[in-house]
N, C-alpha and C positions, 0 to 999 in steps of 0.2 A: 324568417328567423335564421335559417341555415346560411343564407347569404351574409347576414351580419356576423354570425359566428365565424364563418370562413374568412371574412375580411379582417376581423379582430385577430384571429389566429395567424393570418399572414403578416399582419403588422407586428405582432409579438415576435414571430420567428425572424422577421427582418431586423428588428431592433437587437435581438440576441446574436444574430450572425454578423452584424455590422462590425463589432470589435474584432471578430475572427478575420473578416476581410481586411480590416485595417492592419492587422498583424501580418497578413500575407503581403500587403502593399509595402509596409515598412521593411519587411524581409527582402524585398526586391529593390530597395533603394540602392542606387549606384554609388552615391557619394558617402563618405565615411561618417558624415555628421548630418546629412540631409535626410529628413523623414520620408521624402519621396512622394508626399501628398497621397492621393488615392489611386495613382496609376500603378497598375500591376505589370511587372516585367518578369515573365517566366524564365527567360534566359539568365537574367541576373540572379534570380533566386537559385537556379541550378548551379550557377557559378559559386554562390555562397555555400551551398551544400557540398559541392566538390572541394572547396577550400577547407571546410571544416573537417572533412574526412581524410583529406590528403596532407594537411598541414596541422601541426600542433598535436595536442593530446585529447581532442574531443572523443575519438573512438574509445580511448582508454576510460574516460569518464563515463561514457555510455555503458561500456561493459561492466564497470564497477557497480553502477547503479542497478543493472540487471542482476548481478550476483547478490548484492545486498538485499534488494527488494524481494527477489524470488526465494533466496535462502531464508530470510527472516519470515516470509509469508508461509513457507512450507513448515518450518519448525514451529511457528505459532499454531498452525492447524494441528500438528501432531500432539504437542504437549497440552495445549488448552483444551483440545477435544477430549483427551484422556482424563484430565482433571475435572472438566465440567461434567462429563458423563458420570464419573465416580461420585461427585457431590450430589448429582440428581438421582441416581439409581441404586447406589450402594449405601448401606447403613453401617457406619462405624463410629466409635466414640469420638466426640469432638468435631463431627462433620459440620454441625450448625455453627459452632464457634469459628471453625476454620473458614467457612464461607463468609461469615460476617467480617472477619479480619481481611479477607481478600477484597470484599466490596469496600471496606473502609479505606483501603489504599487508593481507591479512585478519587478520594477527596484531596490527596496530596498533589501538589504541583510538581511537574517533572523537574523543575529547577531545584526543588528541595533534595532530591535524591541524586542530582547530577554529580556533586563532589564525592559522596561516598562511592558511587558507581565508578567514577574515574579512579579513585584510590584502589579499589579492588582490582580493576583492570590493570593498573600499573603494577601492583604487587604480583599479579599473575604473569607479568611480562608480555602482555598483549597489546601494548602500545604499537602503533604502526603495523596492524595485522587485521586480517578479515575477521578472525574470531573476536577480536576486541570490539568490532563494530556490530557483529551479528549476535553473539551470545547474550548480551544484556537485554536484547529485545525479542528473544525467541519465545517468550511467554509473557502474557499480560493479564492483569486483573479483568480488564474489559472482555478479553477473549474467553476467559473462564466463565464469567458471568453470562455472556451471550450463549455459549454452548450449554451451560447448565439450565438456563431458562427454556431453551429449546428441547433439551433432553427430558425435561419433566413431562412433555407431551407423549413420550414413547409409552405405549401400553405395557404395564407391568406383567400382564398375563402372557404377552409374547415372550418376554425375557424369562418368565417363570417356566414356560413350556420348554425353552431351550435348556434351562438348568436341570429340569426333570429328565431330559434326554441325555444328560451327562456332559454337556458342553461347559468348558471352563469360562471364567469371566472374561479372559482375554479374547477367546474365540467368539464369545457373544458380542463383545464390543466391536471386533473387527468385521464379523459377518452380518451382524444385525444392527448394532448401534450406529456405527459409522455411516452405512448407506442411508439410514433414516435421517441422519444429521447432515446430509450432503448440502442442503440449502444454507444452513447455518455455517458450515465449514467453508464453503465457497465465498459466502459473504464476509466471513472473518478474513480469509485470504485476500480478498479484494481490498478491504479496508486497510489491512496491514501493508499491502503492497503500495497503496496510494500514500499512506503515511510515511513510509520509508523512502519512497521515490522523491519526496519533497523534504526529507530530513537534512537539514544543513548543520545544526548545532553540534550534534554528537560526532559525526565524521570530521568536522572542523577541529574538534578538541583532540581526538585520539589518533588522527592520521596526519602526520607531518610530511609524509612521502607523497608527492604528486601522483605517483603511480597507483595510489590507493584511493584517490579522491573520486567521489561520485559526482554526478552532474550538478547538484546544487552548489557544491564547492567549486567545481571546475568552471561553471558559468561565471562565477564572480571574478575569475582570473582572466576571462576573455578580453576584458577592457584593457588590461595591461599587455596581454599577449599579442593582441592585434591593434593596439593603439585606439581602442574603442570605436570600432566601426558599428554604428547602430544597426545597419542592415544585417551585419554578420551576427551580432549578438541576438537580434530578433529572430534570425533564422535558427540559431541554436536553441532558443526558447521554443520555437515552433516544433522542431524535431523532438524536443524533450516532452512535449505534450502528446505525442503520438502513441507511445506504448500504453499509458494509462487509459486513453480513450478507446483504444482497440480492446484492451482487457475489460473495460467497463461494458462495452457493447456485447462482448462475448458472454459475460456472466450476468447480464442485466436481469434475466428472469430469475436466476437463483438469488440475486441480491434482493429483489422485491420479496420473494418467498421467505428469505432468511430474516428480513426485518419484520414481517407480519407474524412470525412465530406460530403459524398455524398449519404447517404442512403435513402433520401426522394425524391420521384419524384413528380413533379407538374402535 
Protein backbone atom coordinates (compact mmCIF):
# COMPACT_ATOMS: atom_id res chain seq x y z
CA UNK A 1 0.00 0.00 0.00
CA UNK A 2 2.85 2.38 0.82
CA UNK A 3 4.42 1.65 -2.57
CA UNK A 4 1.16 2.56 -4.35
CA UNK A 5 0.84 5.77 -2.36
CA UNK A 6 4.45 6.71 -3.06
CA UNK A 7 4.01 6.03 -6.77
CA UNK A 8 0.82 8.06 -7.00
CA UNK A 9 2.39 10.91 -5.02
CA UNK A 10 5.42 10.89 -7.32
CA UNK A 11 3.18 11.04 -10.40
CA UNK A 12 1.15 13.92 -8.96
CA UNK A 13 4.30 15.87 -8.09
CA UNK A 14 5.73 15.22 -11.56
CA UNK A 15 2.54 16.49 -13.22
CA UNK A 16 2.54 19.61 -11.03
CA UNK A 17 6.21 20.34 -11.67
CA UNK A 18 6.03 19.80 -15.44
CA UNK A 19 4.62 23.32 -16.16
CA UNK A 20 7.34 24.78 -13.91
CA UNK A 21 10.05 23.03 -15.89
CA UNK A 22 8.38 24.10 -19.13
CA UNK A 23 8.53 27.69 -17.90
CA UNK A 24 12.25 27.34 -17.21
CA UNK A 25 12.72 25.81 -20.67
CA UNK A 26 10.85 28.64 -22.41
CA UNK A 27 12.80 31.19 -20.38
CA UNK A 28 16.03 29.77 -21.79
CA UNK A 29 14.85 29.95 -25.41
CA UNK A 30 17.47 31.69 -27.52
CA UNK A 31 15.25 32.80 -30.40
CA UNK A 32 12.88 35.71 -29.83
CA UNK A 33 9.85 33.75 -31.02
CA UNK A 34 10.92 30.09 -30.61
CA UNK A 35 9.50 28.33 -27.55
CA UNK A 36 12.71 26.35 -27.27
CA UNK A 37 11.04 22.96 -26.78
CA UNK A 38 11.99 21.24 -23.52
CA UNK A 39 15.72 21.87 -23.76
CA UNK A 40 16.98 23.90 -20.80
CA UNK A 41 19.91 26.26 -21.38
CA UNK A 42 21.12 27.77 -18.11
CA UNK A 43 23.51 30.17 -19.83
CA UNK A 44 20.74 31.62 -21.98
CA UNK A 45 18.50 31.97 -18.93
CA UNK A 46 21.31 33.84 -17.17
CA UNK A 47 21.67 36.10 -20.21
CA UNK A 48 17.97 36.93 -20.07
CA UNK A 49 18.16 37.70 -16.35
CA UNK A 50 21.18 39.95 -16.95
CA UNK A 51 19.39 41.74 -19.78
CA UNK A 52 16.32 42.35 -17.65
CA UNK A 53 18.27 43.90 -14.79
CA UNK A 54 20.76 45.85 -16.91
CA UNK A 55 18.44 47.15 -19.61
CA UNK A 56 15.02 48.72 -19.43
CA UNK A 57 12.94 49.42 -16.34
CA UNK A 58 12.43 45.92 -14.93
CA UNK A 59 14.28 46.71 -11.64
CA UNK A 60 12.02 49.76 -11.24
CA UNK A 61 8.91 47.63 -11.72
CA UNK A 62 10.21 45.09 -9.20
CA UNK A 63 10.97 47.78 -6.62
CA UNK A 64 7.55 49.38 -7.06
CA UNK A 65 5.82 46.03 -6.58
CA UNK A 66 7.74 45.46 -3.35
CA UNK A 67 6.88 48.95 -2.08
CA UNK A 68 3.18 48.58 -2.88
CA UNK A 69 2.75 44.99 -1.68
CA UNK A 70 4.74 45.40 1.54
CA UNK A 71 3.27 48.83 2.30
CA UNK A 72 -0.33 47.75 1.76
CA UNK A 73 0.26 44.49 3.64
CA UNK A 74 1.69 46.23 6.71
CA UNK A 75 -1.01 48.92 6.78
CA UNK A 76 -3.72 46.29 6.32
CA UNK A 77 -2.41 44.40 9.34
CA UNK A 78 -2.27 47.53 11.51
CA UNK A 79 -5.72 48.93 10.76
CA UNK A 80 -7.67 45.70 10.26
CA UNK A 81 -6.23 44.17 13.42
CA UNK A 82 -7.26 47.18 15.50
CA UNK A 83 -10.76 47.26 14.00
CA UNK A 84 -11.29 43.50 14.20
CA UNK A 85 -10.07 43.32 17.80
CA UNK A 86 -12.33 46.22 18.82
CA UNK A 87 -15.39 44.62 17.21
CA UNK A 88 -14.67 41.30 18.92
CA UNK A 89 -13.63 42.33 22.43
CA UNK A 90 -15.00 45.83 23.06
CA UNK A 91 -18.64 46.65 23.62
CA UNK A 92 -19.89 49.98 22.27
CA UNK A 93 -23.21 51.20 20.83
CA UNK A 94 -23.74 50.15 17.22
CA UNK A 95 -20.92 47.58 17.14
CA UNK A 96 -23.16 44.84 15.74
CA UNK A 97 -24.63 47.12 13.10
CA UNK A 98 -21.18 48.37 12.14
CA UNK A 99 -19.90 44.81 11.76
CA UNK A 100 -22.93 43.87 9.66
CA UNK A 101 -22.28 46.82 7.36
CA UNK A 102 -18.62 45.86 7.01
CA UNK A 103 -19.49 42.27 6.14
CA UNK A 104 -22.17 43.53 3.73
CA UNK A 105 -19.55 45.35 1.67
CA UNK A 106 -18.01 41.96 0.83
CA UNK A 107 -20.94 41.39 -1.52
CA UNK A 108 -19.97 44.41 -3.62
CA UNK A 109 -17.92 43.83 -6.72
CA UNK A 110 -14.60 45.75 -6.73
CA UNK A 111 -15.63 47.23 -10.08
CA UNK A 112 -18.62 48.94 -8.43
CA UNK A 113 -16.40 51.09 -6.18
CA UNK A 114 -13.69 51.63 -8.77
CA UNK A 115 -15.06 54.90 -10.21
CA UNK A 116 -15.89 56.53 -6.82
CA UNK A 117 -12.50 55.50 -5.50
CA UNK A 118 -10.78 57.01 -8.55
CA UNK A 119 -12.72 60.29 -8.16
CA UNK A 120 -11.70 60.55 -4.50
CA UNK A 121 -8.05 59.90 -5.31
CA UNK A 122 -8.20 62.47 -8.12
CA UNK A 123 -9.73 65.13 -5.85
CA UNK A 124 -6.98 64.52 -3.30
CA UNK A 125 -4.36 65.05 -6.00
CA UNK A 126 -2.97 61.54 -5.59
CA UNK A 127 -2.90 60.52 -9.23
CA UNK A 128 0.60 59.31 -10.18
CA UNK A 129 1.65 58.81 -6.57
CA UNK A 130 2.37 55.93 -4.22
CA UNK A 131 -0.27 57.08 -1.76
CA UNK A 132 -2.88 56.96 -4.52
CA UNK A 133 -2.08 53.29 -5.05
CA UNK A 134 -1.61 52.34 -1.38
CA UNK A 135 -4.16 54.24 0.74
CA UNK A 136 -7.36 52.88 -0.92
CA UNK A 137 -6.25 49.32 -0.04
CA UNK A 138 -4.75 49.84 3.41
CA UNK A 139 -7.86 48.34 5.06
CA UNK A 140 -10.39 45.78 3.83
CA UNK A 141 -13.67 44.29 5.01
CA UNK A 142 -12.23 40.81 4.65
CA UNK A 143 -9.29 41.72 6.88
CA UNK A 144 -11.56 43.10 9.59
CA UNK A 145 -13.78 40.02 9.38
CA UNK A 146 -10.83 37.60 9.57
CA UNK A 147 -9.25 39.29 12.59
CA UNK A 148 -12.57 39.71 14.36
CA UNK A 149 -13.44 36.01 14.04
CA UNK A 150 -10.02 35.04 15.36
CA UNK A 151 -10.16 37.61 18.18
CA UNK A 152 -13.39 36.08 19.47
CA UNK A 153 -11.30 33.12 20.70
CA UNK A 154 -9.19 35.29 23.01
CA UNK A 155 -10.21 34.50 26.62
CA UNK A 156 -12.07 37.45 28.11
CA UNK A 157 -10.71 36.52 31.55
CA UNK A 158 -7.20 37.26 30.31
CA UNK A 159 -8.18 40.73 29.12
CA UNK A 160 -10.22 41.38 32.26
CA UNK A 161 -7.26 40.60 34.48
CA UNK A 162 -5.17 43.12 32.54
CA UNK A 163 -7.88 45.77 32.97
CA UNK A 164 -8.02 45.09 36.70
CA UNK A 165 -4.26 45.67 36.84
CA UNK A 166 -4.85 49.11 35.32
CA UNK A 167 -3.68 48.51 31.75
CA UNK A 168 -5.21 50.72 29.07
CA UNK A 169 -7.09 49.23 26.12
CA UNK A 170 -4.29 50.21 23.76
CA UNK A 171 -1.70 48.54 25.96
CA UNK A 172 -3.85 45.42 26.26
CA UNK A 173 -4.17 45.23 22.48
CA UNK A 174 -0.47 45.75 21.83
CA UNK A 175 0.90 43.51 24.60
CA UNK A 176 -1.77 40.78 24.72
CA UNK A 177 -4.16 40.93 21.78
CA UNK A 178 -1.69 41.38 18.92
CA UNK A 179 0.66 38.53 19.99
CA UNK A 180 -2.28 36.14 20.30
CA UNK A 181 -3.54 37.25 16.89
CA UNK A 182 -0.18 36.63 15.21
CA UNK A 183 -1.33 33.70 13.01
CA UNK A 184 -4.31 35.67 11.74
CA UNK A 185 -2.26 38.82 11.17
CA UNK A 186 0.48 37.01 9.27
CA UNK A 187 -2.16 35.20 7.21
CA UNK A 188 -3.79 38.52 6.42
CA UNK A 189 -0.44 40.04 5.45
CA UNK A 190 0.34 37.11 3.16
CA UNK A 191 -3.06 37.22 1.43
CA UNK A 192 -2.86 40.98 0.95
CA UNK A 193 0.72 40.77 -0.33
CA UNK A 194 -0.26 38.15 -2.91
CA UNK A 195 -3.33 40.13 -3.98
CA UNK A 196 -1.40 43.36 -4.47
CA UNK A 197 1.56 41.62 -6.11
CA UNK A 198 -0.79 40.58 -8.94
CA UNK A 199 -2.88 43.77 -8.96
CA UNK A 200 -2.97 45.15 -12.51
CA UNK A 201 -6.15 47.21 -12.81
CA UNK A 202 -5.76 49.88 -10.13
CA UNK A 203 -2.08 50.80 -10.81
CA UNK A 204 -2.90 50.88 -14.51
CA UNK A 205 -5.64 53.45 -13.84
CA UNK A 206 -3.95 55.79 -11.36
CA UNK A 207 -0.31 55.58 -12.48
CA UNK A 208 0.53 57.05 -15.88
CA UNK A 209 4.19 57.49 -14.99
CA UNK A 210 6.27 54.42 -15.97
CA UNK A 211 8.48 55.11 -12.96
CA UNK A 212 5.54 54.13 -10.71
CA UNK A 213 4.46 51.00 -12.54
CA UNK A 214 4.54 47.70 -10.61
CA UNK A 215 5.40 44.38 -12.22
CA UNK A 216 1.93 43.46 -13.59
CA UNK A 217 1.80 46.71 -15.56
CA UNK A 218 5.48 46.64 -16.47
CA UNK A 219 5.37 43.07 -17.79
CA UNK A 220 2.65 44.03 -20.24
CA UNK A 221 5.09 46.56 -21.71
CA UNK A 222 7.96 44.13 -22.22
CA UNK A 223 6.59 42.88 -25.52
CA UNK A 224 6.90 46.38 -26.98
CA UNK A 225 10.08 47.30 -25.10
CA UNK A 226 11.93 44.21 -26.30
CA UNK A 227 9.97 43.42 -29.52
CA UNK A 228 8.34 40.47 -27.75
CA UNK A 229 11.09 38.00 -27.02
CA UNK A 230 9.12 35.12 -25.57
CA UNK A 231 12.14 33.84 -23.66
CA UNK A 232 12.71 37.26 -22.10
CA UNK A 233 9.07 37.74 -21.17
CA UNK A 234 8.94 34.24 -19.67
CA UNK A 235 12.10 34.96 -17.68
CA UNK A 236 10.50 38.13 -16.30
CA UNK A 237 7.41 36.16 -15.30
CA UNK A 238 9.64 33.55 -13.66
CA UNK A 239 11.43 36.18 -11.58
CA UNK A 240 8.09 37.74 -10.67
CA UNK A 241 6.93 34.45 -9.15
CA UNK A 242 9.92 34.15 -6.80
CA UNK A 243 9.05 36.67 -3.99
CA UNK A 244 5.50 35.33 -3.41
CA UNK A 245 6.80 31.75 -3.31
CA UNK A 246 9.53 32.64 -0.83
CA UNK A 247 7.09 34.52 1.40
CA UNK A 248 4.58 31.67 1.17
CA UNK A 249 7.13 29.11 2.35
CA UNK A 250 8.29 31.40 5.16
CA UNK A 251 4.77 32.02 6.51
CA UNK A 252 3.23 28.65 5.64
CA UNK A 253 2.73 27.42 9.20
CA UNK A 254 1.16 30.72 10.26
CA UNK A 255 -1.06 30.66 7.18
CA UNK A 256 -2.46 27.24 8.09
CA UNK A 257 -3.00 28.26 11.72
CA UNK A 258 -4.64 31.51 10.69
CA UNK A 259 -7.18 29.81 8.44
CA UNK A 260 -8.14 27.18 11.03
CA UNK A 261 -9.01 29.93 13.54
CA UNK A 262 -8.19 27.70 16.46
CA UNK A 263 -4.82 28.80 17.72
CA UNK A 264 -5.90 30.25 21.10
CA UNK A 265 -6.82 28.08 24.06
CA UNK A 266 -9.04 29.17 26.86
